[in-house]
N, C-alpha and C positions, 0 to 999 in steps of 0.2 A: 178334448180341450188341450191346447198347446201353450207352453210358456215361452214367450218371445221377448227378446231384448232388441231394441232399436236404437242405434247410435244417432245422435243429432236429431232428436225427435221432439224438441220443445216447440217446434213450429214447422210450417211447410209440409213437404211430402212425408217426412217422418211422422209427424203428428197425424196427418191424414191417414196413413197406413195404420197407425195405432188405433185411431178411432174406428176404422173399419174392422179391425181384428177384435177389438173389445165388443163391438156390436154383434160379432159372430160368436161370442162366447169364449174367446181366448184370453189368457192372462198375459198382460203386457207390462213390461218395465220400460220406462222412458229414460232418456238421457238429456241433460241440459248442461250447457257450458258453465253456468254460474247460478247462484241462488235466486237471483231475480228472474232468470229464464225458467228456473224450476217452479217458482211460484206461479208464473203465467201458465206453464204447462199443466200444473195441478188444477188451475181454474178451468182450463180448456178441456181437460179430460180427468175429472175427479175419480173415474173408475179405474184409472191406472193403478196397478198393484204397488208400484214403487217408482221413485225417480232417482237415478244415479246422477251425481253432479261432478263435473270435472272438465278440464280443457284438454282436448286431444292434440292441441298444437305442440305440446312438449312430450318428450319420451316419458318423463316421470308422470305427467298427467295421464297419458294413455295407460301406463302401467297401473296407476291408482284406480282408474276406471275399471280395468279388468279385474282388479282385486275386489272392488265393490260388487261387481256383477257375480263373481265366484262366491262371495259371501252370502248371496241370496239363494244359492243352490243351483242345480243343473237346469239348463234351458233346453228346450226342444229345437229352437231356431234363433238365429241372430240375423238381423238385417243391418248391413253396414251402409248407413245412409249419410253419416257426417261428412260434410264437404264445404269448401268455399268455391266461388264461381269463377267465371272466365274473364271478369273485368278487374281482377286484382292487380294492384301495383306491387312492385317487388318489396317484400318485407322478410326479415330474417327472424327466426324464433330464438328463444333463449338458448337453444342447442346449436345455434349457428346455421340453421337449415332454412331454405326457402319455404315460406309458410304454406304455399299451395302443395308442395311435395309432402311436408310434414303432416298436414291435416288429411289430404285426400289419399295419399299413398301409404305413408309410413304408419299412421295411426291404424288404418285398416289391417295392416300386417301385424302390428303389435297386439291388437285386440284378438285377431285370429289365433296368434301364437299362444296367448296367455289365458284367454277365457276357456274354461273346460269345454271340450269339443261337443257341440250339439249334433243333432241329426241333420239339420238343414242350415246352410249358410247362403245368404243372399247379398250380392254386391251390386250397388248402383253405379253403373257406368254412364255413358252419355253418347249421343249420336256423333258428337265431335270426335270421339275416339277413332272413328272409321278412317279419318284422314291424318291421324297423328303418327309420329314415329316415337318409339320407346325411348330413344336417346339415353341408353343406359351408360354410355361413356361420359355423359355430362348431365347426369340426373339431378345434380345440385346447381346447375346453371352457373358454373364457374367460367366456362369458355364462351358462352353465348350471351348476346344482349337480351335482356329480359323481354318476354312477350307474354302477357297474362293469358291470352287466349290459347297460345301454344302450350303454356305450362299446364293449364287446366285440361286441355285435350289429351296431353300425354299422361297426366295423372290418372285420367279415366281409362286410358289404355292399360296403365299399370294395374288398376283395380280389376279389370277383366282378366289380365294375365294372372293375377293372384287367385282369382276364383277358379281358373282352370288348372293352375298349379296345385291347388288344394284338392280339386276333383281327382287329379291324377295320383296324388300322394296319399290321399285318405279315401280309399274306395268305398268305405262304409258310410260316407257322408254325401248328401245331396248338395253340391256346391255349384251355384249358377250365378250368372250376371245378367243385367238388363239395362235398357235405356228407358227412362220414363217419358221421354219426349221433351221438347223445349216448351216449357209451360210458364205462365206468368206468376211465378213465385218471386220472392225477394231476390233469389239467386238468378232466376231466368230473366227478370225484367218485365215491365208492363206490356211490351210489344211482342212477347213470345206467342207463337201462333198455335201451338198444339193444345189438345183437349185436356183441361185440368181434371175433368171427371174420370179420365182414363189413367192419369199419371201415377196413381198409387195402387192400382189394382194388381199389377203383376207381382210386385214385391210381397204384397199381402198373400196372394195366392200361392206363391212359392214357399213362403214361410209357414203357412197354416197347416199344410199336410192333409187337407180335407179332400183333395182331388188326386186320384192315382196318376193323372196326366202330369202332375207336378213332381212325380217320383222319378226325376231324371237328374243327371249330373254332367257338369262340363258343357252346359248349353248356354246360349245367349238369347234373350227375348226382347220383344217390343210389343206392348199391348197384348200380352199373353200368347203371342205367336212367336215361333222360332224365327230367328234372324241370324245370318252369318256375321260374326264379328270381324274386326280387323285381323288379317291373317297372322300378324305378329303376336296377337293374344294367344294363338294356338301353338306357338313354337315352344317346344319343351326346353330348348337351350336358353331362349330368352327368359322363359319363366324361371328357370333355375338360377340364372344370373340375377334376376330381380330379387329372388329370395335371398341369395348370398349378400347382395348389396344391403338390403333392409336389415338382415341379421347383423352385418358388420357395423352399420351405423347405429342401430338401436342396442346392440348387445343382447338381443333376445333371439333365441334359436326357435325355428319352427319345429314343433315336435314331430316325431315319426308317427305313422299310423298306429 
């Protein structure tokens, strides 16, 4: 049995992965943005071991979530699932950051840096990352006119970059990324064409540690099959720049192995 924390798991793919993992006998801790979502998650999955509550949109919120997770003890795996979608208008967080970047990119970095390192790290990217540019010189959208679809795509490229940076820096950890497919969740929209029944399987498989085939690191998956990511995701120089940017903005350093 593994202990697994899933960010952004009060609904959607995060909750679906949690349900599957609990069904397979694993101990799962959920995360909800607020108390109302936590109550709904508890009703949906009463077998969850605990529910951590907090908003990843702010640096302080992500730091508090990490502290709550650490207070529960060491985990075997973490699934970084929390995100907002590709149809977002431009909004700025209390920290003065574009909220898509703050939630999709920066919070994943902060949780990675601050939660006691597990054996497995799983990062949800998106097929849209394949055609994105990292845009590290304008990661906060100060030079460009806002485009929600582009902001989402590049944030999901950042997530894959983070997964592979961690795989390179922490060789004792299995750190991988995946795309779940464009599925009809609240984020994906009702017209999304991919198979909902496949969308949560890969992240659960990578996190559970039940299959030796999942004992890999620095890889990218789609429906439990290897897939090549955007080449920028594999560039160590870009990975290191992203880490430096996130550390500078958040004030949180990524620990050494």
